[in-house]
C-alpha positions in Angstrom: -0.1 0.3 0.1 1.2 3.2 -0.8 0.8 6.4 1.4 -0.9 4.1 4.0 -1.6 6.5 6.8 -3.2 8.7 4.2 -5.3 5.7 2.3 -6.5 4.6 5.8 -7.6 8.1 7.1 -9.6 8.2 4.0 -11.1 4.9 4.6 -11.8 6.2 8.4 -13.7 9.5 6.9 -15.8 7.0 4.5 -16.9 5.2 7.6 -17.3 8.3 9.5 -19.7 9.9 6.6 -21.7 6.5 6.2 -22.6 6.8 9.6 -23.7 10.3 9.8 -25.6 9.8 6.6 -27.5 6.8 8.1 -28.0 8.9 11.6 -29.4 11.5 9.5 -32.3 10.0 8.4 -34.1 10.1 11.9 -32.1 13.2 13.1 -32.5 16.0 10.8 -35.2 18.1 9.8 -37.4 16.5 6.9 -36.4 19.4 4.5 -32.8 19.0 5.2 -32.2 15.5 5.4 -31.6 14.2 1.3 -29.2 17.3 1.3 -27.4 16.2 4.5 -27.7 12.5 3.2 -26.1 13.5 0.0 -23.4 15.7 1.4 -22.1 12.9 3.8 -22.4 10.1 0.8 -20.9 12.5 -1.9 -18.2 13.3 0.8 -17.5 9.7 2.0 -17.3 8.5 -1.5 -14.7 11.4 -2.4 -12.9 9.7 0.5 -13.0 6.1 -0.4 -12.3 6.6 -4.1 -9.4 9.1 -3.4 -8.1 7.1 -0.9 -7.8 3.9 -2.9 -6.1 6.1 -5.8 -3.4 7.0 -3.1 -3.0 3.7 -1.5 -2.9 1.7 -4.6 -3.2 3.6 -8.0 -1.2 6.7 -7.6 0.1 6.1 -11.5 -2.3 8.0 -13.7 -1.8 5.4 -16.6 -3.4 2.6 -14.4 -6.5 1.6 -15.1 -7.5 2.1 -11.7 -6.7 5.6 -11.5 -8.3 6.4 -14.7 -11.3 4.7 -13.3 -11.6 5.9 -10.0 -10.2 9.8 -10.1 -13.0 11.0 -12.1 -15.2 9.1 -9.5 -13.3 10.9 -7.0 -14.1 14.4 -8.6 -17.6 13.5 -9.6 -18.1 12.7 -5.8 -16.8 16.2 -4.7 -19.0 17.7 -7.2 -22.0 15.6 -5.9 -21.1 17.3 -2.5 -20.6 20.5 -3.4 -24.4 20.3 -5.2 -25.4 19.1 -1.3 -23.9 21.9 0.3 -25.7 24.3 -1.9 -28.7 22.7 -1.4 -28.2 23.1 2.6 -27.3 26.2 2.4 -31.0 27.4 0.5 -32.7 25.6 3.2 -30.6 26.1 6.4 -32.1 28.3 9.0 -35.1 29.8 7.4 -36.2 28.9 3.9 -34.3 31.3 1.5 -36.8 33.1 -0.6 -34.4 32.2 -3.5 -34.2 28.3 -2.4 -35.8 27.1 -5.7 -33.7 29.2 -7.8 -30.0 28.5 -6.1 -30.7 24.7 -6.1 -31.7 25.1 -9.9 -28.9 27.1 -10.7 -26.6 24.9 -8.7 -28.3 21.6 -10.6 -27.4 23.1 -13.9 -23.5 24.2 -13.2 -23.5 20.4 -11.5 -24.4 18.9 -14.9 -21.7 21.1 -16.9 -19.5 20.2 -13.9 -20.3 16.4 -14.5 -19.7 17.1 -19.0 -16.3 18.6 -18.0 -14.8 15.7 -15.8 -16.4 12.9 -18.3 -14.8 14.8 -21.7 -11.3 14.3 -19.9 -11.2 17.5 -17.6 -10.1 16.0 -14.2 -7.7 18.8 -12.7 -8.6 18.8 -8.8 -8.6 22.9 -9.4 -12.3 21.9 -11.3 -13.6 20.2 -8.1 -12.5 23.2 -5.4 -14.1 25.4 -8.0 -17.3 24.1 -7.8 -17.0 22.9 -4.4 -15.2 25.9 -2.3 -18.1 28.5 -3.2 -21.0 26.0 -2.3 -19.1 25.7 1.2 -19.1 29.4 1.1 -22.2 30.0 1.0 -23.7 27.4 3.2 -21.3 29.3 5.9 -22.9 32.3 5.3 -26.2 30.8 5.7 -25.6 29.1 8.8 -23.9 32.2 10.2 -26.9 34.0 9.3 -29.3 31.7 11.1 -26.9 32.2 14.4 -27.2 35.5 14.1 -31.0 35.6 14.3 -31.1 32.9 17.1 -27.7 31.6 18.8 -28.3 28.1 19.5 -25.8 25.4 20.7 -26.6 23.4 17.2 -25.6 26.3 15.2 -22.5 27.3 16.9 -21.7 23.8 16.8 -22.0 24.1 12.5 -19.8 27.3 12.6 -17.1 25.8 14.6 -17.8 22.8 12.3 -16.8 25.5 9.2 -13.9 26.8 10.9 -12.6 23.5 11.0 -13.1 22.5 7.3 -11.2 25.7 6.4 -8.6 25.0 8.7 -8.3 21.4 7.5 -7.8 22.9 4.2 -5.2 25.4 5.2 -3.1 22.3 6.9 -3.4 20.5 3.3 -2.2 23.8 1.4 0.7 24.7 3.5 1.8 20.7 3.8 1.4 21.0 7.9 2.2 17.6 9.1 3.0 15.5 12.3 5.3 13.2 10.7 6.4 13.3 6.9 5.4 9.9 6.4 3.8 8.3 9.2 1.1 11.4 9.4 1.9 14.0 6.6 -0.5 17.0 5.6 -3.0 14.9 4.1 -3.5 12.6 6.9 -3.5 15.3 9.1 -6.3 17.1 6.8 -8.2 14.1 6.9 -8.1 13.6 10.7 -9.7 17.7 11.0 -12.1 17.1 8.5 -13.6 14.2 10.4 -14.1 16.7 13.4 -15.3 19.5 11.0 -17.7 16.6 10.0 -19.0 15.7 13.2 -19.8 19.2 14.2 -21.7 19.8 11.1 -23.9 17.0 11.5 -24.5 18.4 14.9 -25.3 21.6 13.6 -27.7 20.2 10.8 -29.5 18.0 13.6 -30.3 20.9 15.6 -32.0 22.9 12.7 
């Protein structure tokens, strides 16, 4: 196995996301439930496919890489679409919720087409996912400003951890260069972020 710490922490994220998606069926508000499940399923699938690429198919010319890397990008895109949907419905329903979700769906279709036609740069996934996360963060912050509940505070902490995890990955901050590098640390912090976000969504 290549990069065992990265692969195993990715698989740990997959398991965590599966548990959170399952629990969301009974703990999250009905109109948020499908979006919450999609967020965690998409994120978990991205971790599963991405971890398998890191661990077993690191070379771009292998069949595994060519199958799993696009699947990773599509899963990230699905999580991004879910974040747009959550942002439109979290707190009080946004007046433009229908338009937000429709525009996000069209953008997702374009994203899928780009990936399937061979555009596999990870920057494409970031370009689709990051604005969705920022939008969801703003909506959570707005909801918290209106009514300061513990669950909404937990959600905001989750977003803070998400941005911290991204910074760790981009700045390549590691505990150990081999046994727990910046990607593995990113996964560990992101796991905490998902738990806090789940708590935030469960209290809505």
